[in-house]
N, C-alpha and C positions, 0 to 999 in steps of 0.2 A: 647168847640167845640165838638159836639156829634160825628161827623165824620171828618176824615182827608180830605183835599181837593181832594186827589187822590181817596178815597173811594166814595166821593160825586159825582165825575165825572164819575165813572165807568159805571153806568146804561146808561148814555147818549151815551157813547162810544159804548156800546152794541147795542143800538137802531140805532146809526149812521151806523153801519155795514149793516143794512137792508134798509138804505135810499138811496142807490145808484140808480140813475135814477129817483128818486122822490124828486126833489128839494124843493117842498112845505113841505114835511115831514122833510127834513133836516133843513129848516129854522125854523120850530117850535121847533125842538130839540135844536137848538142854543138858542132861546129865553128862553126856559125852563131851559137850563143849566145855563145861566148867571143869571137867577132869583133865583136859588136855594141858600139858606142861607149859605151853607158850601162850595160852589165851588169857588175856587180862583186860580186854575191852569187849563189852557184850551188847552195847547199845544197838548196833546194826541188826543183830540177831533178834533182839527184843522187839524191833520194829516190824518184823515179818508177820504177815497176817496169820499164818498157821500157828505162830508162837503166841501172838496176842490172844488168840482164841482160847488158849489154855487157862486164862484168868477166870473164865466162866464155865469151866469144865471140872471133871473129876480129878484133873491134874493141876489144880490151882497151886498146890505146894511146889510143883516143879516151876511154875511161873514165878512164884515168890522167890524160889531159889535163884533163878536167873536175875531177877530184879535186885536181890541181895548182892550178887556178884557185880552187877553193873554199878550200883550206887551205894551199897551199904558197907558196914564194918562188922568186925567181930563183936563189938558191943551190941549192935542191932540184933545179931543172931542170938546172943545170950539172953536178951530180953524177951525174945519171941520164938524160942526153939520149936514150939508146937506148930508154927506156921510153915515149917520146912520138912522135906522128906526125911524119914528115919529108916535105917540108921544114917546119920550124917557122916559121910565118908571122911576119913582122916586126911586125905589129899585135899578135899574141899576146905576143911578146917585150916590147914596150913596155908593154902592159897589165900583164904580170906584174911588171915593174919598178915600176909604179905601186902594185900591190897589196903589193909588198915594202916600199915606203915606208910604207904604212899599217901594216903589221906592226911595223916598226921604231918608227914614231911612237907606236904604242900602248904601247910599253914604255919609252920615254924622252922627256923633254920638251925636251931640247936635243940636236939631232943635227948633229954636225960635217959640213960638206960633204965632207971627206976620207973619212969613213966611207962615205957614200953613193957617192962616186966609186969607192971600192975595191969595195964590196959589189955594185955594179950595173954594173961595167965601163964607166964613163963616162969620156970622154976628158979633160974639163976642167970647171972650175967653171961655165962657161956652160951646158954640157949638164945639170949638176946643177940649176941654177936654172930652166932651161926645163922640166925634168921636174917640179919642185916647183910651178911656176906652173900647169902642166897639171893636176896633182893638186888644186890649190886650185880651179881653174876647174871641175873635174869634181865638186867637193863632197866629195872624199875626205878632205881635211884642211883645217883652218883653222890659220893660224899666221903667223909673221913671218919673212921672210928677213933675217937679220942679216948684212949684208955686212961690217960691221966685224969681227965675230967669225967670219965664214965658217961660219955655222951656221943651222939652221932651229929657231926657237922654236915648239914645238907647243902649240896651244891645245886642239884637239879633232880626233878622227878618226871615220870611220864604223866600225861594228863589222863584222868579217869573219865568215864562217861559222865555226862551232865544231864540234869533234868531241866524242865521248863523253869522251875523255881531257881535253879542255879543260873540259868541264862538271865533271868530278871535281876538276880543279885550281881551278876557280872556287869550287866548294863549299868546298874546303879553305882557299882564300884568304879567303872570306867568314867561315868559321868562325874563322880566326885573327883576322880583323878584329873579329869579335864578341867574342872572348875578350879582345882588347886593349882594346876599348871597355868591357867589364865591369871590367877592372883599373883603367882610368882613372876610371870612375865610383866604384869603391870608394876609390881614392886621393883623389878629390875629396870624397867623403862623409867620409872620415877627416879630411882637412884642414879641412873645414867644421866637424866636431864639435870638433876641436882649437881652431879659431878661436873657436867659441862658448864653449868652456870658458875659453879665455884671456880672452875678453871679460868673462865672468862674474867670473873671478878679479880682473881689473883693476877691474871695477865695484865689487867688494867692497872692494878696497884703497882705491879712491877714497872710498868711503863711510866706511871706517875713518879715512882721513886727514882727511876733512872733520870727522868727530866729534872727532878729536884737536885739530884746529885750533880747533874751537868750545870744547872744554874749556879750552884754553890762553887763549882770549879771555876766557872767563868767569873764569878764575883771575886774569888780569891786571886785569880790571874789578873783581873783588872786592878785590884788593890795593890798587888805586887808591882805591876807596871807603873802605877801612879806613884808608888813609894820610890821606885827606882828613878823615875823622872824627877821627883822632888829632891832626892839626894844629889842628883847630877846638877840641878840648878843651884843648890846650896854650895856645892863645891866650886861651881863656876863663880858665883857671887863672892864667895870667900876669897878666891884668887884675885878677883878684881879689886877687892877692898885693900888687900896688901899692897898692890901696885900704886893705888891712889895715895895711900899714906906715905909711901916712899917718895912720890912725886912732890907731895905737899912739903915734906921735910926739905926736899932739895930746893924748893922755891923760897922758903923762908930762911934758908941758911945764908947768912951774909958774913961780911968780914967782921971780925970781933975787934 
């Protein structure tokens, strides 16, 4: 992409500042803007006073066209073709399909070719892949064409323009995410405390076990020492007994 979508739209926004009170000029600016190869964001242009005024003029269809490219999809166009300028330029149609790919890709990370073929009225897989390659080249999406699974694996997409309702939904989603994060943190904290308590209890048990082992060792050592002392005494007593017997024999031994 030679220009970013913001850079590509900037000249049309400057022109739109001078279109107030001239709806015909504003309508032409809209058509030129959506026809430009690198314009994919239109919210800033839609906010211009001269463009807003088109909604209540003879150029309401041009206003609807810009709104469609800012927020809508190919499916929205199909349902309400009468609300847009005719003929509907082939370039517009192709770009709208590209923007629809961005919308789908922002909501799911793996997109079957069959889904895109159905949603975008494409004739075959070749047309699906050509469209996706163009989207990648334009910097609208990054991903991988998985021919084995016949699906697009989405890595990243550009952000499309958002409405007030989208902002409310985003706030709600962020609020839910924040609440879920708090619950996870509370659970982690609880698990951490339980782990610390379990560690302390285990440490206490280990200490008690070591103390008991040490007591047993001391008891065994004492018993062995006492046994050794007893054996020594017995041996000493035994030796003394032998000498006494010999002395007694010598005393009573007389002449025969």
